[in-house]
C-alpha positions as CSV (number, residue, x, y, z in Angstrom):
1,M,63.0,-161.4,-168.3
2,P,62.5,-165.2,-168.9
3,L,59.5,-166.4,-170.9
4,S,58.2,-168.2,-167.8
5,F,57.8,-164.8,-166.0
6,F,55.4,-163.6,-168.8
7,W,53.5,-166.8,-168.9
8,L,52.9,-166.7,-165.1
9,L,51.8,-163.0,-165.4
10,F,49.4,-164.0,-168.2
11,V,47.9,-166.8,-166.1
12,F,47.4,-164.5,-163.1
13,V,45.9,-161.7,-165.2
14,A,43.6,-164.2,-167.0
15,Y,42.5,-165.6,-163.7
16,F,41.7,-162.2,-162.2
17,G,39.8,-161.2,-165.4
18,T,37.6,-164.3,-165.0
19,L,36.7,-163.3,-161.4
20,I,35.9,-159.8,-162.5
21,G,33.7,-161.2,-165.3
22,I,31.7,-163.3,-162.9
23,A,31.3,-160.3,-160.6
24,V,30.0,-158.1,-163.4
25,V,27.5,-160.7,-164.5
26,R,26.2,-161.2,-160.9
27,T,25.9,-157.5,-160.1
28,R,22.9,-157.4,-162.5
29,R,20.9,-159.4,-160.0
30,M,21.7,-157.2,-157.0
31,Q,19.0,-154.7,-156.2
32,A,19.0,-154.5,-152.4
33,M,21.2,-155.0,-149.3
34,S,19.8,-158.5,-148.8
35,D,21.1,-159.3,-152.3
36,Y,24.5,-157.9,-151.5
37,V,24.8,-159.7,-148.2
38,L,22.9,-163.0,-148.7
39,G,22.1,-163.2,-152.4
40,G,18.4,-162.9,-151.7
41,R,18.6,-166.4,-150.1
42,K,18.6,-167.9,-153.5
43,M,21.9,-169.8,-153.5
44,S,21.7,-173.4,-154.9
45,G,22.7,-176.3,-152.8
46,F,25.7,-177.2,-154.9
47,T,27.0,-173.6,-154.8
48,S,26.4,-173.2,-151.1
49,A,28.2,-176.5,-150.5
50,L,31.4,-175.5,-152.3
51,S,31.2,-171.9,-151.1
52,A,30.9,-172.8,-147.5
53,S,33.8,-175.3,-147.7
54,S,36.2,-173.3,-149.7
55,S,35.6,-170.1,-147.8
56,G,36.6,-172.0,-144.7
57,T,39.9,-173.2,-146.1
58,S,41.9,-170.2,-147.3
59,G,45.7,-169.9,-147.3
60,W,45.6,-172.2,-144.3
61,A,44.7,-175.3,-146.4
62,I,47.1,-174.6,-149.3
63,L,50.1,-173.1,-147.5
64,V,49.8,-173.9,-143.7
65,F,48.4,-177.4,-143.6
66,P,50.9,-179.0,-146.1
67,A,53.6,-177.2,-144.0
68,L,52.4,-178.9,-140.8
69,A,52.5,-182.3,-142.5
70,F,55.9,-181.5,-143.9
71,Q,57.1,-180.6,-140.4
72,H,55.3,-183.2,-138.2
73,G,54.4,-186.1,-140.4
74,L,51.2,-188.3,-140.7
75,G,50.1,-187.3,-137.2
76,E,48.5,-184.2,-138.8
77,M,45.8,-186.5,-140.1
78,W,44.0,-185.9,-136.8
79,T,43.8,-182.2,-137.6
80,A,42.3,-183.0,-141.1
81,L,39.8,-185.4,-139.5
82,A,38.7,-182.6,-137.1
83,L,38.3,-180.1,-139.9
84,V,36.2,-182.5,-142.0
85,A,34.0,-183.3,-139.0
86,G,33.7,-179.6,-138.3
87,I,32.1,-178.8,-141.7
88,Y,29.9,-181.9,-141.6
89,Y,28.5,-181.2,-138.1
90,S,28.1,-177.5,-138.8
91,W,25.8,-178.4,-141.7
92,T,24.0,-181.0,-139.6
93,I,23.5,-179.1,-136.4
94,I,23.2,-175.5,-137.5
95,A,22.2,-175.1,-141.2
96,K,18.5,-175.9,-141.3
97,R,17.5,-174.4,-138.0
98,L,19.6,-171.2,-138.5
99,R,18.1,-170.6,-141.9
100,R,14.6,-171.0,-140.6
101,Y,15.2,-169.0,-137.4
102,T,16.8,-166.0,-139.2
103,I,13.8,-165.8,-141.5
104,A,11.4,-166.0,-138.6
105,A,13.4,-163.5,-136.6
106,G,12.6,-160.5,-138.8
107,D,14.6,-161.9,-141.9
108,S,17.9,-161.3,-140.1
109,L,20.9,-160.8,-142.5
110,T,23.7,-161.4,-140.0
111,V,24.4,-163.4,-136.9
112,P,24.5,-160.2,-134.6
113,E,21.1,-159.1,-136.0
114,F,19.7,-162.6,-135.4
115,L,20.9,-162.7,-131.8
116,E,19.3,-159.3,-131.1
117,K,15.9,-160.4,-132.6
118,R,16.1,-163.9,-131.2
119,F,16.2,-162.5,-127.6
120,E,14.3,-159.2,-128.2
121,D,17.3,-157.3,-126.9
122,D,16.0,-153.7,-127.1
123,T,19.2,-152.3,-125.5
124,G,21.3,-153.0,-128.7
125,T,24.1,-154.2,-126.5
126,L,24.2,-157.8,-127.7
127,R,24.1,-156.9,-131.3
128,T,26.8,-154.2,-130.9
129,V,29.2,-156.5,-128.9
130,A,28.7,-159.3,-131.4
131,A,29.4,-157.0,-134.3
132,I,32.5,-155.5,-132.8
133,V,33.9,-159.0,-131.9
134,T,33.2,-160.2,-135.4
135,V,34.9,-157.4,-137.2
136,F,37.8,-157.6,-134.9
137,F,38.5,-161.3,-135.7
138,I,37.8,-160.7,-139.4
139,V,40.6,-158.1,-139.7
140,F,43.1,-160.7,-138.4
141,Y,41.8,-163.3,-140.8
142,V,41.9,-161.0,-143.8
143,A,45.5,-160.0,-142.8
144,S,46.5,-163.7,-142.8
145,G,45.1,-164.0,-146.4
146,L,47.0,-160.9,-147.5
147,I,50.2,-162.3,-146.1
148,A,49.6,-165.6,-147.9
149,G,49.0,-163.7,-151.2
150,A,52.2,-161.7,-150.6
151,K,54.2,-164.9,-150.1
152,L,53.0,-166.1,-153.5
153,L,53.8,-162.9,-155.3
154,D,57.2,-162.8,-153.6
155,T,58.0,-166.3,-154.7
156,V,56.8,-165.9,-158.3
157,F,57.5,-162.3,-159.1
158,G,60.0,-161.2,-156.4
159,L,57.6,-158.5,-155.0
160,N,58.3,-157.3,-151.4
161,Q,55.7,-157.8,-148.7
162,T,54.1,-154.4,-148.9
163,I,53.5,-154.4,-152.6
164,G,52.4,-158.0,-152.4
165,V,49.8,-157.3,-149.7
166,L,48.4,-154.3,-151.5
167,A,48.2,-156.2,-154.8
168,T,46.4,-159.0,-153.1
169,L,44.0,-156.6,-151.4
170,V,43.1,-154.9,-154.7
171,A,42.5,-158.2,-156.4
172,V,40.2,-159.5,-153.7
173,A,38.3,-156.3,-153.0
174,S,37.6,-155.4,-156.6
175,Y,35.3,-158.3,-157.6
176,T,33.8,-158.5,-154.1
177,F,33.1,-154.7,-154.3
178,I,31.4,-155.2,-157.7
179,G,29.3,-158.3,-157.3
180,G,28.6,-158.9,-153.6
181,F,27.5,-162.2,-152.2
182,L,26.5,-163.9,-155.4
183,A,29.8,-163.0,-157.1
184,V,31.7,-164.3,-154.1
185,S,29.7,-167.5,-154.0
186,R,30.0,-168.2,-157.7
187,T,33.7,-167.5,-157.7
188,D,34.1,-169.8,-154.8
189,V,32.8,-172.7,-156.9
190,F,35.3,-171.9,-159.6
191,Q,38.1,-171.5,-157.1
192,A,37.1,-174.7,-155.1
193,S,37.5,-176.7,-158.3
194,L,40.9,-175.2,-159.0
195,M,42.1,-175.9,-155.5
196,L,41.1,-179.5,-155.6
197,A,42.6,-180.1,-159.0
198,A,46.0,-178.7,-157.8
199,F,46.0,-180.7,-154.7
200,I,45.4,-183.9,-156.6
201,I,47.9,-183.3,-159.3
202,I,50.9,-182.1,-157.3
203,P,51.4,-184.9,-154.7
204,L,50.6,-187.6,-157.3
205,W,53.3,-186.2,-159.6
206,L,55.8,-186.0,-156.7
207,I,55.2,-189.7,-155.9
208,F,55.8,-190.5,-159.6
209,V,59.2,-188.6,-159.9
210,T,60.6,-189.4,-156.4
211,D,62.6,-192.7,-155.9
212,N,61.4,-193.2,-152.3
213,P,58.4,-191.0,-151.7
214,F,57.2,-192.7,-148.6
215,E,60.3,-192.8,-146.4
216,G,60.4,-189.3,-145.0
217,L,64.1,-188.7,-144.3
218,G,64.8,-192.3,-143.4
219,A,66.2,-193.0,-139.9
220,S,66.3,-189.3,-139.0
221,T,62.4,-189.2,-139.1
222,P,61.4,-192.6,-137.7
223,G,57.8,-191.6,-136.8
224,F,57.1,-189.6,-139.9
225,W,54.6,-192.0,-141.4
226,N,53.0,-193.1,-138.1
227,P,49.7,-191.4,-137.3
228,L,50.2,-191.9,-133.6
229,T,53.6,-190.2,-133.3
230,D,55.4,-187.1,-134.4
231,R,58.3,-187.3,-136.9
232,Q,60.8,-188.2,-134.1
233,D,58.6,-191.1,-133.0
234,N,57.3,-189.4,-129.9
235,P,53.6,-190.3,-129.1
236,I,51.1,-187.5,-130.0
237,T,49.9,-185.7,-126.9
238,V,46.6,-184.8,-125.4
239,V,47.4,-181.1,-126.1
240,F,47.9,-182.0,-129.8
241,L,44.5,-183.8,-130.0
242,L,42.7,-180.9,-128.2
243,S,44.2,-178.5,-130.7
244,A,42.9,-180.7,-133.5
245,V,39.4,-180.6,-132.0
246,G,39.7,-176.8,-131.8
247,W,40.2,-176.5,-135.6
248,G,37.0,-178.5,-136.1
249,L,35.0,-176.4,-133.6
250,G,35.9,-173.3,-135.5
251,Y,33.5,-174.2,-138.2
252,L,30.5,-174.1,-135.8
253,G,31.2,-170.4,-135.1
254,S,32.6,-169.2,-138.5
255,Q,30.2,-166.6,-139.6
256,R,31.3,-166.6,-143.2
257,V,30.4,-170.3,-143.3
258,V,27.0,-170.0,-141.5
259,Q,26.1,-167.2,-143.8
260,R,26.0,-169.8,-146.6
261,F,23.5,-171.7,-144.5
262,M,21.3,-168.6,-144.2
263,A,21.5,-168.0,-147.9
264,V,20.6,-171.5,-149.3
265,E,17.5,-171.4,-151.5
266,S,15.7,-174.4,-149.9
267,E,16.0,-176.5,-146.8
268,S,15.5,-179.6,-148.9
269,T,18.9,-179.1,-150.5
270,I,20.8,-178.9,-147.1
271,P,21.6,-182.7,-146.9
272,M,23.0,-182.7,-150.4
273,S,25.0,-179.5,-149.6
274,R,26.4,-181.1,-146.5
275,N,27.5,-184.3,-148.4
276,V,29.1,-182.4,-151.3
277,G,30.9,-180.0,-149.0
278,T,32.1,-182.7,-146.8
279,A,33.3,-184.8,-149.8
280,W,35.2,-181.8,-151.2
281,M,36.8,-181.1,-147.8
282,T,37.8,-184.7,-147.4
283,L,39.6,-184.8,-150.8
284,V,41.3,-181.4,-150.2
285,Y,42.8,-182.4,-146.9
286,V,43.7,-185.9,-147.9
287,F,45.8,-184.6,-150.8
288,A,47.1,-181.6,-148.8
289,L,48.3,-184.0,-146.2
290,L,49.9,-186.2,-148.9
291,L,51.6,-183.2,-150.5
292,G,53.3,-182.2,-147.2
293,L,54.4,-185.8,-146.6
294,V,55.9,-186.6,-150.0
295,A,57.4,-183.1,-150.5
296,L,60.0,-183.8,-147.8
297,P,61.8,-186.7,-149.5
298,A,61.1,-185.2,-153.0
299,L,62.9,-182.0,-152.2
300,A,65.7,-183.7,-150.2
301,E,66.4,-186.0,-153.2
302,I,67.2,-183.1,-155.5
303,G,69.0,-181.0,-152.8
304,R,66.3,-178.3,-152.5
305,L,65.2,-179.0,-149.0
306,D,66.8,-175.8,-147.5
307,E,64.5,-173.6,-149.5
308,V,61.6,-174.8,-147.4
309,I,63.1,-175.5,-144.0
310,E,63.4,-171.8,-143.2
311,D,59.7,-171.1,-144.0
312,P,57.7,-174.4,-144.4
313,E,54.6,-172.3,-145.4
314,R,56.3,-172.0,-148.9
315,V,56.3,-175.8,-149.5
316,F,53.4,-175.7,-152.0
317,L,55.0,-172.7,-153.8
318,V,58.5,-174.3,-154.0
319,V,57.5,-177.8,-155.2
320,T,55.2,-176.2,-157.9
321,Q,58.1,-174.1,-159.2
322,V,60.7,-176.9,-159.0
323,F,58.8,-179.9,-160.3
324,F,56.6,-178.4,-163.0
325,H,57.0,-176.6,-166.3
326,P,56.2,-172.9,-165.9
327,I,53.1,-173.4,-168.1
328,I,51.7,-176.0,-165.7
329,G,53.2,-174.4,-162.7
330,G,51.4,-171.1,-163.4
331,L,48.0,-172.8,-163.5
332,L,48.8,-174.7,-160.3
333,L,50.0,-171.6,-158.5
334,S,46.7,-169.9,-159.3
335,A,45.2,-172.4,-156.8
336,V,47.0,-170.3,-154.1
337,I,45.2,-167.3,-155.4
338,A,42.0,-169.3,-155.3
339,A,42.6,-170.3,-151.7
340,V,43.4,-166.8,-150.5
341,M,40.6,-165.1,-152.4
342,S,37.8,-167.7,-151.6
343,T,38.2,-166.7,-147.9
344,A,39.3,-163.1,-148.0
345,D,36.4,-162.1,-150.2
346,S,33.9,-163.7,-147.8
347,Q,35.5,-162.1,-144.8
348,L,35.5,-158.6,-146.4
349,L,31.9,-159.0,-147.5
350,L,30.9,-160.2,-144.0
351,A,32.7,-157.3,-142.4
352,S,31.0,-154.7,-144.6
353,A,27.6,-156.2,-144.0
354,I,28.1,-156.2,-140.2
355,A,29.6,-152.8,-140.1
356,T,26.7,-151.4,-142.1
357,D,23.8,-153.2,-140.4
358,D,25.0,-153.9,-136.8
359,L,27.4,-151.2,-135.6
360,P,25.0,-148.6,-134.0
361,I,26.5,-145.4,-135.3
362,V,26.7,-146.7,-138.9
363,R,23.4,-148.4,-138.7
364,K,21.6,-145.3,-137.7
365,Y,22.9,-143.5,-140.8
366,A,22.5,-146.5,-143.1
367,Y,18.8,-147.0,-142.3
368,G,18.1,-143.5,-143.5
369,L,19.3,-144.4,-147.0
370,D,17.5,-146.2,-149.8
371,S,18.5,-149.7,-150.7
372,N,21.0,-148.8,-153.4
373,A,22.8,-146.2,-151.2
374,R,23.1,-148.8,-148.5
375,V,24.8,-151.2,-150.9
376,W,27.3,-148.5,-151.7
377,L,27.9,-147.8,-148.0
378,G,28.6,-151.5,-147.6
379,R,31.1,-151.3,-150.4
380,A,32.9,-148.4,-148.8
381,L,33.1,-150.2,-145.5
382,L,34.5,-153.3,-147.3
383,V,37.3,-151.2,-148.6
384,A,37.9,-149.6,-145.2
385,T,38.1,-153.1,-143.6
386,G,40.5,-154.2,-146.2
387,I,42.8,-151.2,-145.6
388,V,42.9,-151.9,-141.9
389,A,43.8,-155.5,-142.5
390,A,46.5,-154.5,-145.0
391,V,48.1,-152.2,-142.5
392,L,48.1,-155.0,-139.9
393,S,49.6,-157.6,-142.4
394,I,52.3,-155.2,-143.4
395,A,53.2,-154.4,-139.8
396,S,52.9,-157.9,-138.5
397,E,55.8,-160.3,-138.3
398,E,53.5,-163.3,-137.6
399,S,53.1,-166.3,-139.9
400,V,49.9,-167.2,-141.7
401,Y,49.5,-170.0,-139.2
402,V,49.6,-167.7,-136.1
403,L,47.1,-165.2,-137.5
404,V,44.7,-167.9,-138.7
405,S,44.9,-169.8,-135.5
406,Y,43.9,-166.7,-133.5
407,A,41.2,-165.5,-135.8
408,W,39.6,-168.9,-136.5
409,G,39.8,-170.0,-132.8
410,G,38.5,-166.6,-131.6
411,M,35.6,-166.6,-133.9
412,G,34.7,-170.2,-133.0
413,A,35.0,-169.6,-129.3
414,A,32.9,-166.4,-129.5
415,F,30.1,-167.7,-131.7
416,A,29.9,-171.5,-131.8
417,P,28.5,-171.9,-128.2
418,V,26.1,-168.9,-128.4
419,T,24.8,-169.9,-131.8
420,I,24.1,-173.5,-130.8
421,L,22.5,-172.5,-127.4
422,A,20.4,-169.9,-129.2
423,L,19.1,-172.5,-131.6
424,Y,18.5,-175.4,-129.2
425,W,18.0,-174.1,-125.6
426,R,14.5,-172.7,-124.9
427,R,15.7,-171.1,-121.6
428,F,18.6,-169.3,-123.1
429,N,18.4,-165.5,-122.8
430,A,20.2,-162.3,-123.8
431,P,22.5,-162.0,-120.7
432,G,23.6,-165.6,-121.2
433,A,24.3,-164.9,-124.9
434,L,26.3,-161.8,-124.1
435,A,28.3,-163.6,-121.4
436,S,29.1,-166.5,-123.8
437,I,30.4,-164.2,-126.5
438,L,32.6,-162.2,-124.1
439,A,33.9,-165.3,-122.3
440,G,34.8,-167.0,-125.6
441,T,36.5,-163.9,-126.9
442,I,38.5,-163.2,-123.8
443,T,39.5,-166.9,-123.3
444,A,40.6,-167.2,-127.0
445,S,42.6,-164.0,-126.8
446,I,44.4,-165.2,-123.7
447,W,45.2,-168.5,-125.3
448,G,46.3,-166.9,-128.5
449,S,48.7,-164.5,-126.7
450,F,50.8,-167.1,-124.9
451,D,52.4,-170.4,-125.6
452,G,53.9,-173.2,-123.5
453,G,52.7,-173.5,-119.9
454,P,52.4,-176.7,-117.9
455,G,52.4,-179.6,-120.4
456,G,52.2,-177.2,-123.2
457,I,48.6,-176.3,-122.4
458,M,48.8,-172.8,-123.8
459,D,49.6,-174.3,-127.2
460,I,46.1,-175.7,-127.6
461,E,44.2,-174.1,-130.4
462,P,42.1,-171.2,-128.8
463,A,38.7,-172.5,-129.9
464,T,38.9,-175.6,-127.6
465,P,39.2,-173.8,-124.2
466,G,37.2,-170.8,-125.6
467,C,34.2,-173.0,-126.4
468,I,34.3,-174.8,-123.1
469,I,34.4,-171.6,-121.0
470,A,31.9,-169.8,-123.3
471,T,29.4,-172.6,-122.9
472,L,29.8,-172.6,-119.2
473,A,29.5,-168.9,-118.9
474,G,26.4,-168.8,-121.2
475,V,24.6,-171.5,-119.2
476,V,25.5,-170.2,-115.7
477,V,24.5,-166.6,-116.5
478,A,21.3,-167.6,-118.3
479,L,20.2,-169.7,-115.3
480,A,21.1,-166.9,-112.9
481,T,19.0,-164.2,-114.7
482,K,15.4,-163.8,-115.7
483,P,14.0,-166.3,-118.2
484,P,13.2,-165.1,-121.7
485,S,9.9,-163.4,-122.4
486,T,6.8,-165.2,-123.5
487,T,7.1,-163.9,-127.1
488,V,10.7,-165.1,-127.3
489,V,9.7,-168.6,-126.1
490,E,6.8,-168.7,-128.4
491,L,9.0,-167.9,-131.4
492,F,11.5,-170.6,-130.3
493,D,8.7,-173.1,-130.0
494,A,7.3,-172.2,-133.4
495,V,10.6,-172.5,-135.1
496,N,11.5,-175.8,-133.4
497,R,8.1,-177.4,-134.0
498,R,8.6,-176.9,-137.7
499,A,12.3,-178.0,-137.5
500,T,11.2,-181.2,-135.7
501,A,8.3,-181.8,-138.1
502,S,10.5,-181.7,-141.1
């Protein structure tokens, strides 16, 4: 085998060893389920900023988004702008109030638990439905990450999809299993730094080594560098812009992101966290966009374009192998691992927390255990969720883009409207919350199952129609049913008085 193979293997093993080391160190501070799920609400502002941003990027940012730019041109800048706006406004609208409200509502550890206590839903229906919907979408998102990891291992080591998926699952689950939330958050900081460095280095180097890096493919792609057109110079459509908005809306309902809001150590650090996280996201997507744009002429110039045309999601992998020495390429390719793991670990941890605390059958058993035993139950459910996602990813023929679009849009549609209404509307109640979650889930699932339609309407990212219909359903049902109880309103007023005062 060539020396480059062993160097790449060494880089990957060293990277994995670093993550395990972080997890082992962090596990010493884990004594209860709240530590495993939210790190005891002691996460620093800087860590929460990078963890929230990086856990919301995943293989989408490093494989899919450059591929979209590679295929469609500069018009994809609108998707990037929507994503950056999404993380900024999620910090601005949700973070402070959700952290405060989850503490006031019985120190809730998850969004389903918060919704139950926010509305005093003694039936358990709202919490159960929210938990089932969450775990459902998480499985699809984890599957997308496992497929992204499998593509990397196939490109670098020639492993088939099944082995690649299983290897990725073992890598992600191991350090999450050991260290819980603090390990995941700390590794996210390390991985966020690596992702940003790779995104800066690769496109700048491609610009340096390419004769005409800003021409696309010349006359055959006349609109490639025009932000108002696609690569064939056709104007961007309303459907495209609504899809871009959907990607941003997903942040407002992404539970792995809002968990970082709940875990931050102090409200006073939230503005700094928002600014740091937004700055990181802006740099990542600017350079990811640039990578996709300059990769097209760079690969065409050396006759390697065909290697990416068939599967554009490999553009990052191919340019890294083609234009860099294996020593540097190995380090840059580890950014793909970082992107996959920084999201998959958060998803698995979230799924295990919700399965343990919010699914009624498991919760009844879990609450009879001591704190340490509950942590171990959470770990077991983490592994179980990972196995289900692995089976789905092995059986699925879908791309990373399709799976992420459905999971991201579905989670956003199901939980962005209900979370915002719960935090800001005094008259909102449990029936309205349940209707909002169900309407968002159903709408996103319908949109994610079809394409085309009149004017391409079914191609819109599912979060956009899902959030609209979920909001309407929540408002209509809340107004048509009994107002919330006096104690629910009093808690709302108390939390919001403090939020307004600060």
